[in-house]
Kinemage of the C-alpha trace (Angstrom):
@kinemage 1
@onewidth
@group {chain A} dominant
@subgroup {mainchain}
@vectorlist {calphas} color= white
{ca met a 1} P -0.301 0.052 0.160
{ca gln a 2} L 1.337 2.994 -1.237
{ca leu a 3} L 1.138 6.477 0.193
{ca tyr a 4} L -0.459 9.747 -2.431
{ca ala a 5} L -1.357 12.919 -2.295
{ca leu a 6} L -3.935 14.524 -4.920
{ca gly a 7} L -4.815 18.063 -4.914
{ca leu a 8} L -4.549 21.564 -6.582
{ca asn a 9} L -3.585 25.008 -4.465
{ca his a 10} L -3.243 28.655 -4.789
{ca his a 11} L 0.104 27.840 -6.702
{ca thr a 12} L -1.683 25.837 -9.353
{ca ala a 13} L -5.277 27.055 -9.956
{ca pro a 14} L -7.084 29.916 -9.953
{ca leu a 15} L -10.028 30.836 -7.528
{ca asp a 16} L -12.666 29.950 -9.776
{ca ile a 17} L -11.693 26.713 -10.134
{ca arg a 18} L -10.334 26.192 -6.304
{ca glu a 19} L -14.161 27.291 -5.581
{ca arg a 20} L -15.108 24.309 -7.476
{ca val a 21} L -13.761 21.482 -6.267
{ca ala a 22} L -13.909 23.014 -2.502
{ca phe a 23} L -15.708 20.904 0.250
{ca gln a 24} L -18.423 22.127 1.968
{ca pro a 25} L -18.003 21.232 5.744
{ca glu a 26} L -21.480 18.997 5.371
{ca arg a 27} L -20.327 16.904 3.112
{ca leu a 28} L -17.236 15.864 3.898
{ca asp a 29} L -17.980 12.636 5.562
{ca asp a 30} L -20.253 11.850 2.787
{ca ala a 31} L -16.903 12.214 0.606
{ca leu a 32} L -14.842 10.264 2.932
{ca his a 33} L -17.058 7.772 2.658
{ca asp a 34} L -17.423 7.423 -1.236
{ca leu a 35} L -13.694 8.004 -1.609
{ca thr a 36} L -13.075 4.834 0.423
{ca asp a 37} L -16.038 2.984 0.034
{ca ala a 38} L -15.501 2.676 -3.632
{ca gln a 39} L -11.783 3.614 -5.139
{ca arg a 40} L -10.026 0.875 -3.287
{ca val a 41} L -8.678 3.449 -1.226
{ca arg a 42} L -7.762 1.827 1.968
{ca glu a 43} L -7.645 5.225 3.939
{ca ala a 44} L -8.044 9.072 3.340
{ca ala a 45} L -8.172 12.425 4.691
{ca ile a 46} L -9.512 15.255 2.766
{ca leu a 47} L -7.770 18.845 3.392
{ca ser a 48} L -10.248 21.729 2.081
{ca thr a 49} L -9.590 25.271 2.921
{ca cys a 50} L -9.866 28.272 0.803
{ca asn a 51} L -6.700 28.086 -0.913
{ca arg a 52} L -6.345 24.526 -1.422
{ca thr a 53} L -8.210 21.321 -1.816
{ca glu a 54} L -6.125 18.205 -1.294
{ca leu a 55} L -6.625 14.589 -0.911
{ca tyr a 56} L -4.401 12.116 1.497
{ca phe a 57} L -4.883 8.636 1.105
{ca ala a 58} L -3.423 4.938 0.679
{ca thr a 59} L -4.104 3.148 -2.138
{ca glu a 60} L -2.368 1.019 -5.146
{ca gln a 61} L -4.498 2.654 -7.387
{ca pro a 62} L -3.712 6.457 -7.250
{ca gln a 63} L -5.020 7.323 -10.920
{ca leu a 64} L -8.812 6.770 -9.567
{ca ala a 65} L -8.599 10.119 -7.077
{ca ala a 66} L -8.474 12.421 -9.994
{ca asp a 67} L -11.646 10.892 -11.643
{ca trp a 68} L -13.475 10.391 -8.095
{ca leu a 69} L -12.735 14.204 -7.509
{ca ala a 70} L -13.939 15.699 -10.460
{ca arg a 71} L -16.768 12.653 -10.463
{ca phe a 72} L -18.052 13.697 -6.658
{ca his a 73} L -17.718 17.529 -7.675
{ca arg a 74} L -19.782 16.928 -11.081
{ca leu a 75} L -17.244 18.284 -13.101
{ca pro a 76} L -15.478 16.651 -16.400
{ca leu a 77} L -12.582 15.536 -15.524
{ca ala a 78} L -10.701 17.798 -17.936
{ca asp a 79} L -11.839 20.973 -16.201
{ca val a 80} L -9.777 20.267 -13.282
{ca ser a 81} L -6.656 17.800 -14.392
{ca pro a 82} L -4.339 21.088 -15.889
{ca tyr a 83} L -4.575 22.392 -12.498
{ca leu a 84} L -3.913 19.144 -10.309
{ca tyr a 85} L -0.728 17.808 -8.738
{ca thr a 86} L -0.108 13.778 -7.597
{ca tyr a 87} L 2.625 13.631 -5.072
{ca pro a 88} L 3.726 9.574 -4.757
{ca gln a 89} L 4.901 8.040 -1.410
{ca arg a 90} L 8.264 10.237 -0.154
{ca asp a 91} L 6.951 13.480 -2.080
{ca ala a 92} L 3.503 12.730 -0.696
{ca ile a 93} L 5.143 12.742 3.014
{ca arg a 94} L 7.112 15.969 2.436
{ca his a 95} L 4.124 18.064 0.899
{ca val a 96} L 2.099 17.085 3.866
{ca phe a 97} L 5.275 18.329 6.143
{ca arg a 98} L 5.397 21.538 3.904
{ca val a 99} L 2.268 21.978 3.856
{ca ala a 100} L 1.242 22.071 7.978
{ca ser a 101} L 4.381 23.694 8.274
{ca gly a 102} L 3.720 26.835 6.323
{ca leu a 103} L 5.924 26.463 3.815
{ca asp a 104} L 3.451 26.248 0.853
{ca ser a 105} L 1.020 28.316 2.252
{ca met a 106} L -0.001 32.012 0.570
{ca val a 107} L 1.356 33.867 3.711
{ca leu a 108} L 4.675 31.862 4.172
{ca gly a 109} L 4.972 30.363 7.901
{ca glu a 110} L 1.449 31.146 8.610
{ca pro a 111} L 0.348 29.006 11.390
{ca gln a 112} L -3.722 28.963 10.712
{ca ile a 113} L -2.937 25.772 8.130
{ca leu a 114} L -1.742 23.483 11.101
{ca gly a 115} L -4.972 24.339 12.889
{ca gln a 116} L -6.618 23.546 9.482
{ca val a 117} L -4.633 20.074 8.840
{ca lys a 118} L -5.584 19.081 12.249
{ca asp a 119} L -9.237 19.658 11.662
{ca ala a 120} L -9.081 17.809 8.176
{ca val a 121} L -7.631 14.589 10.905
{ca lys a 122} L -10.090 14.296 13.255
{ca arg a 123} L -12.848 14.757 10.627
{ca ala a 124} L -11.581 11.678 8.939
{ca glu a 125} L -11.174 9.664 12.240
{ca glu a 126} L -14.591 10.632 13.038
{ca ala a 127} L -15.669 9.151 9.903
{ca gly a 128} L -13.487 6.294 9.852
{ca thr a 129} L -11.160 6.417 7.352
{ca met a 130} L -8.167 6.869 8.834
{ca gly a 131} L -5.628 3.807 9.354
{ca thr a 132} L -2.307 2.996 10.447
{ca leu a 133} L -0.559 4.641 7.778
{ca leu a 134} L -2.558 7.561 8.164
{ca his a 135} L -2.626 8.292 11.457
{ca lys a 136} L 1.205 7.827 11.807
{ca leu a 137} L 1.954 10.129 9.228
{ca phe a 138} L -0.136 13.074 10.765
{ca gln a 139} L 1.617 11.972 13.844
{ca asn a 140} L 4.748 12.996 12.022
{ca thr a 141} L 3.225 16.184 10.458
{ca phe a 142} L 2.597 17.429 13.731
{ca ala a 143} L 5.395 17.027 15.534
{ca val a 144} L 7.320 18.442 12.398
{ca ala a 145} L 5.368 21.515 12.045
{ca lys a 146} L 5.946 22.132 16.049
{ca glu a 147} L 9.570 21.284 15.156
{ca val a 148} L 9.965 23.867 12.059
{ca arg a 149} L 8.035 26.389 14.135
{ca ser a 150} L 10.046 26.399 17.249
{ca thr a 151} L 13.509 25.918 16.020
{ca thr a 152} L 13.394 28.502 13.090
{ca ala a 153} L 12.110 31.902 12.518
{ca ile a 154} L 9.966 30.649 9.503
{ca gly a 155} L 7.193 32.663 11.305
{ca ala a 156} L 8.971 36.003 12.654
{ca asn a 157} L 9.727 38.212 9.530
{ca thr a 158} L 7.845 39.708 7.555
{ca val a 159} L 8.642 38.618 3.557
{ca ser a 160} L 5.627 39.864 2.001
{ca met a 161} L 3.701 42.910 1.028
{ca ala a 162} L 0.462 41.558 2.456
{ca ala a 163} L 1.963 40.397 6.061
{ca ala a 164} L 3.755 44.474 6.390
{ca ala a 165} L 0.632 45.754 5.957
{ca val a 166} L -0.117 43.582 9.427
{ca his a 167} L 3.170 44.484 10.543
{ca leu a 168} L 2.667 47.956 10.057
{ca ser a 169} L -0.676 47.569 11.484
{ca glu a 170} L 0.642 46.298 14.762
{ca arg a 171} L 2.891 48.981 14.836
{ca ile a 172} L -0.018 51.461 15.857
{ca phe a 173} L -2.488 49.283 17.805
{ca glu a 174} L -1.898 47.078 20.160
{ca arg a 175} L -4.274 43.962 18.769
{ca ile a 176} L -5.812 43.717 15.384
{ca ser a 177} L -8.496 41.498 17.183
{ca asp a 178} L -9.809 44.825 18.494
{ca gln a 179} L -9.773 46.658 15.195
{ca arg a 180} L -12.567 46.499 12.423
{ca val a 181} L -10.760 46.041 9.222
{ca leu a 182} L -11.684 47.533 5.539
{ca phe a 183} L -10.581 46.170 2.111
{ca ile a 184} L -11.265 48.447 -0.739
{ca gly a 185} L -10.526 45.945 -4.188
{ca ala a 186} L -11.186 42.175 -4.495
{ca gly a 187} L -7.771 41.473 -6.444
{ca glu a 188} L -5.245 39.126 -5.427
{ca met a 189} L -3.107 41.748 -3.449
{ca ile a 190} L -6.011 42.270 -1.215
{ca glu a 191} L -6.895 38.299 -1.200
{ca leu a 192} L -2.915 38.281 0.321
{ca cys a 193} L -3.741 40.495 2.591
{ca ala a 194} L -7.097 39.309 4.208
{ca ala a 195} L -5.492 36.128 4.466
{ca his a 196} L -3.191 37.623 6.811
{ca phe a 197} L -5.381 39.977 8.419
{ca ala a 198} L -8.003 37.510 9.092
{ca gly a 199} L -5.188 35.392 10.374
{ca ala a 200} L -5.566 37.898 13.308
{ca asn a 201} L -9.411 37.447 13.648
{ca pro a 202} L -9.965 41.359 13.745
{ca lys a 203} L -13.119 42.304 15.035
{ca gln a 204} L -15.039 43.101 11.450
{ca ile a 205} L -13.686 42.831 8.011
{ca ala a 206} L -15.433 44.147 5.069
{ca val a 207} L -14.930 44.265 1.148
{ca ala a 208} L -15.915 47.008 -0.887
{ca asn a 209} L -15.177 46.437 -4.818
{ca arg a 210} L -16.362 48.205 -7.857
{ca thr a 211} L -17.766 44.072 -8.661
{ca glu a 212} L -20.056 43.499 -6.070
{ca glu a 213} L -20.240 39.622 -7.296
{ca arg a 214} L -16.569 39.435 -7.134
{ca ala a 215} L -16.196 41.377 -3.232
{ca gln a 216} L -19.206 38.657 -2.244
{ca val a 217} L -16.920 35.810 -3.671
{ca leu a 218} L -14.044 37.499 -1.589
{ca ala a 219} L -15.754 38.046 1.504
{ca ser a 220} L -16.990 34.943 1.505
{ca arg a 221} L -13.908 33.272 2.437
{ca phe a 222} L -13.254 35.541 5.807
{ca gly a 223} L -16.483 35.627 7.125
{ca ala a 224} L -16.473 39.748 5.758
{ca glu a 225} L -19.195 41.938 4.982
{ca val a 226} L -19.662 43.541 0.881
{ca met a 227} L -20.671 47.230 0.639
{ca arg a 228} L -20.655 49.361 -2.472
{ca leu a 229} L -17.883 51.747 -3.310
{ca asp a 230} L -20.268 54.846 -3.091
{ca val a 231} L -20.784 53.933 0.408
{ca ile a 232} L -17.199 54.047 1.773
{ca gly a 233} L -17.085 58.181 2.443
{ca glu a 234} L -20.233 57.205 4.702
{ca met a 235} L -18.945 54.060 6.594
{ca leu a 236} L -15.168 55.171 6.563
{ca pro a 237} L -15.561 55.949 10.538
{ca arg a 238} L -16.329 52.658 11.627
{ca phe a 239} L -12.768 51.348 10.857
{ca asp a 240} L -9.670 51.439 12.211
{ca ile a 241} L -7.462 49.811 9.106
{ca val a 242} L -8.198 51.072 5.627
{ca val a 243} L -6.601 48.342 2.945
{ca ser a 244} L -6.750 49.348 -0.424
{ca cys a 245} L -5.619 48.199 -3.854
{ca thr a 246} L -7.570 48.426 -6.909
{ca ala a 247} L -7.102 49.741 -10.865
{ca ser a 248} L -8.929 52.753 -10.578
{ca pro a 249} L -6.886 55.869 -12.626
{ca leu a 250} L -7.946 58.463 -9.999
{ca pro a 251} L -8.220 58.185 -6.357
{ca ile a 252} L -11.050 56.438 -4.246
{ca val a 253} L -10.120 57.865 -0.858
{ca gly a 254} L -9.683 61.806 -0.905
{ca leu a 255} L -8.675 63.940 1.759
{ca gly a 256} L -12.211 65.705 2.325
{ca met a 257} L -13.628 62.009 3.285
{ca val a 258} L -10.518 61.531 5.145
{ca glu a 259} L -10.615 64.146 7.517
{ca arg a 260} L -14.790 64.070 7.605
{ca ala a 261} L -13.775 60.340 8.813
{ca val a 262} L -10.952 61.310 11.816
{ca lys a 263} L -13.464 64.154 12.861
{ca ala a 264} L -15.900 61.122 13.554
{ca arg a 265} L -13.912 59.178 15.248
{ca arg a 266} L -13.037 61.878 17.273
{ca his a 267} L -9.333 61.753 16.218
{ca lys a 268} L -8.890 57.901 17.239
{ca pro a 269} L -5.844 56.623 15.010
{ca val a 270} L -6.425 55.155 11.718
{ca val a 271} L -4.285 53.103 9.436
{ca met a 272} L -4.382 53.379 5.900
{ca val a 273} L -2.490 51.102 3.225
{ca asp a 274} L -2.075 52.106 -0.304
{ca leu a 275} L -0.990 49.262 -2.281
{ca ala a 276} L -2.417 50.715 -5.701
{ca val a 277} L -0.495 51.752 -8.330
{ca pro a 278} L -1.508 54.917 -9.007
{ca arg a 279} L -2.656 55.512 -5.551
{ca asp a 280} L -5.806 54.859 -4.429
{ca ile a 281} L -5.417 57.117 -1.534
{ca glu a 282} L -4.351 61.267 -2.120
{ca ala a 283} L -1.162 61.305 -0.847
{ca glu a 284} L -2.249 64.865 0.986
{ca val a 285} L -4.083 62.140 3.624
{ca gly a 286} L -0.831 61.524 5.215
{ca gly a 287} L -0.557 64.732 6.490
{ca leu a 288} L -3.647 64.816 8.823
{ca asp a 289} L -2.251 64.169 12.238
{ca asp a 290} L -4.170 60.926 13.319
{ca val a 291} L -3.870 58.922 10.133
{ca phe a 292} L -1.240 56.945 9.686
{ca leu a 293} L -0.618 56.289 5.806
{ca tyr a 294} L 1.531 53.930 4.162
{ca thr a 295} L 2.352 53.326 0.685
{ca val a 296} L 4.062 50.476 -1.717
{ca asp a 297} L 7.304 51.929 -0.819
{ca asp a 298} L 6.859 51.752 2.877
{ca leu a 299} L 5.983 48.484 2.751
{ca ala a 300} L 8.772 47.115 0.537
{ca gln a 301} L 11.336 48.441 3.274
{ca val a 302} L 9.774 46.442 5.850
{ca val a 303} L 9.646 43.273 3.197
{ca asp a 304} L 13.294 43.853 2.404
{ca ala a 305} L 14.206 43.909 6.322
{ca gly a 306} L 12.181 40.478 6.730
{ca ile a 307} L 13.939 38.494 3.476
{ca glu a 308} L 17.138 37.322 4.243
{ca ser a 309} L 16.324 35.771 8.033
{ca arg a 310} L 13.281 34.453 6.584
{ca gln a 311} L 15.234 32.528 3.733
{ca gln a 312} L 17.646 31.444 6.073
{ca ala a 313} L 14.703 30.016 8.599
{ca val a 314} L 13.229 28.207 5.025
{ca ile a 315} L 16.709 27.033 4.252
{ca glu a 316} L 16.659 25.361 8.148
{ca ala a 317} L 13.149 24.519 7.861
{ca glu a 318} L 13.579 22.590 4.728
{ca glu a 319} L 16.226 20.387 6.211
{ca ile a 320} L 14.282 19.199 8.672
{ca ile a 321} L 11.570 18.183 6.784
{ca asp a 322} L 13.751 16.171 4.737
{ca ser a 323} L 15.267 14.441 7.736
{ca arg a 324} L 11.747 13.678 9.454
{ca val a 325} L 10.803 12.314 5.695
{ca asp a 326} L 13.303 9.912 5.903
{ca gly a 327} L 12.930 8.724 9.253
{ca phe a 328} L 9.117 7.863 8.183
{ca leu a 329} L 9.820 6.161 5.051
{ca his a 330} L 12.112 4.038 7.142
{ca trp a 331} L 9.457 2.977 9.549
{ca met a 332} L 6.911 2.271 6.347
{ca his a 333} L 10.082 0.414 4.964
{ca ser a 334} L 10.309 -1.278 8.337
{ca arg a 335} L 6.510 -2.233 8.339
{ca asp a 336} L 6.861 -4.469 5.093
{ca ala a 337} L 8.901 -6.918 7.331
{ca val a 338} L 6.291 -7.305 10.041
{ca pro a 339} L 4.479 -10.207 8.387
{ca thr a 340} L 7.581 -11.689 7.817
{ca ile a 341} L 8.822 -11.189 11.753
{ca arg a 342} L 5.458 -12.624 12.919
{ca ala a 343} L 5.888 -15.435 10.760
{ca leu a 344} L 9.015 -16.407 12.200
{ca arg a 345} L 8.096 -16.377 15.316
{ca his a 346} L 5.033 -18.450 14.899
{ca his a 347} L 7.648 -20.864 13.489
{ca ala a 348} L 10.084 -20.512 16.861
{ca glu a 349} L 7.242 -20.600 18.968
{ca ser a 350} L 5.797 -23.539 17.348
{ca leu a 351} L 9.280 -25.529 17.497
{ca arg a 352} L 9.883 -24.893 20.943
{ca ala a 353} L 6.305 -25.957 21.784
{ca ala a 354} L 6.896 -29.099 20.399
{ca glu a 355} L 10.148 -29.850 22.186
{ca val a 356} L 8.611 -28.388 25.716
{ca glu a 357} L 6.065 -31.094 25.239
{ca arg a 358} L 8.189 -33.880 24.017
{ca ala a 359} L 10.318 -33.427 27.244
{ca ala a 360} L 7.155 -33.062 29.468
{ca arg a 361} L 6.141 -36.743 28.240
{ca leu a 362} L 9.976 -38.024 29.200
{ca leu a 363} L 9.687 -36.676 32.623
{ca ala a 364} L 6.059 -38.188 33.042
{ca lys a 365} L 8.211 -41.509 32.281
{ca gly a 366} L 10.596 -40.652 34.740
{ca glu a 367} L 13.597 -40.209 32.711
{ca asp a 368} L 16.438 -38.028 34.260
{ca pro a 369} L 15.538 -34.467 34.254
{ca gln a 370} L 19.138 -33.377 33.466
{ca lys a 371} L 19.310 -35.281 30.629
{ca val a 372} L 15.649 -34.144 29.394
{ca leu a 373} L 16.975 -30.608 29.341
{ca asp a 374} L 19.659 -31.659 27.594
{ca ala a 375} L 17.690 -33.601 24.882
{ca leu a 376} L 15.126 -30.005 24.563
{ca ser a 377} L 18.081 -27.872 24.376
{ca his a 378} L 19.735 -29.958 21.780
{ca gly a 379} L 16.156 -30.448 19.705
{ca leu a 380} L 15.513 -26.923 20.035
{ca ile a 381} L 18.965 -25.838 18.208
{ca asn a 382} L 18.734 -28.437 15.925
{ca lys a 383} L 15.474 -27.382 14.323
{ca leu a 384} L 16.164 -23.478 14.662
{ca met a 385} L 19.235 -24.356 12.766
{ca his a 386} L 17.434 -26.483 10.375
{ca gly a 387} L 16.499 -23.893 7.516
{ca pro a 388} L 19.849 -21.610 8.035
{ca thr a 389} L 22.016 -24.662 7.557
{ca arg a 390} L 19.757 -26.175 4.476
{ca phe a 391} L 19.926 -22.454 2.811
{ca leu a 392} L 24.107 -22.764 3.151
{ca asn a 393} L 24.172 -26.010 1.678
{ca gln a 394} L 21.917 -25.646 -0.741
{ca ser a 395} L 23.977 -22.552 -2.545
{ca asp a 396} L 26.712 -22.639 -4.520
{ca gly a 397} L 28.772 -20.765 -6.928
{ca glu a 398} L 28.563 -17.120 -6.681
{ca gln a 399} L 25.159 -17.526 -4.539
{ca gln a 400} L 26.973 -19.377 -1.703
{ca ala a 401} L 29.437 -16.498 -0.773
{ca asp a 402} L 26.318 -14.168 -1.046
{ca ala a 403} L 24.392 -16.866 1.452
{ca asn a 404} L 27.178 -17.197 3.910
{ca arg a 405} L 27.626 -13.153 4.297
{ca leu a 406} L 23.625 -13.255 4.593
{ca val a 407} L 23.977 -15.600 7.415
{ca gln a 408} L 26.924 -14.107 8.935
{ca lys a 409} L 25.235 -10.244 9.292
{ca leu a 410} L 21.956 -12.485 10.338
{ca phe a 411} L 23.450 -13.903 13.207
{ca asn a 412} L 25.963 -11.697 13.588
{ca leu a 413} L 29.150 -13.856 13.336
{ca asn a 414} L 32.612 -13.633 12.991
{ca ser a 415} L 33.632 -14.830 9.708
{ca his a 416} L 36.837 -16.093 11.172
């Protein structure tokens, strides 16, 4: 039985494709049962987040998984297959270790993914689709993620514009969880920022976009509200953090709008992050006393400061993961010997039982106990040595030298 990982994520598939293969929580149990009952898959777990849908499973027929995924979602396989990846055994183990450690996340090093993996494992356990192999895999996965998090600086430094936006906001506000965040726009950069800020559990998230449908898609991922662009001026005083990135040729947030908002907020500070080029927020806004306005250039300075240390952390994390992959593969290979070990012990036990039974009969007849013990030990040795001795005697030519070395190693013998 081999381990595999199959899926797609934000690296390989656009949002509209990821949405089509995402598993709703209420259908996850049915999916797990369907996958394992009908597809010759022995064990399975499904990880489904806003950024990835992945199957981790044990089978001898991995090609069935892609067919099943498309069929379960009632999609033509041709629609999803260009975005899918399939990792066999070693690559699958390494992949799940990297995912749980935050190395494959949209937000490098983010800790939320580990909780999502744990939730996926819990659902698979409750559904009864976890076996020995996946249990051991995920036990190792959680241990690796903990080691990466505790021994490297993978989550300590800012290496993206989105992370920098959070970092700069945290300079002004003690806790993001107490603040209200407004995102203006619904493109890729806003999506990244939303993922970062959502990880800090703000009090409220809202998305304003020219196309309300696109705003709704993004908002649904983060439990956010949706508003129209034309009400931003009216609603602006409610928000402590504003992040904007649109393709508008003219500013969306003007000086007068922000002046009115600051007055309504009674001069409570507000952080404004303008990631657009050309700018969404008039530059003069930065001159207001209670407004902390950051541009792309400001964020770039924060990013540059974190890149070097994060790169070293990634190298260290990858080394840890590679080492733990080797360890898990060694455990898997050792499991292949279990049936032979059991058969060998059963064989030895049957020989022992036969000799003990024979000795008991002799003792019952009144035979000398010392002679009976000697006979028992000699009989047991002869029977145990019969197999290896016969193996050596029947070997010839080049096979004999190999047989000699094998038996010497097996019984830890000195060749001299």
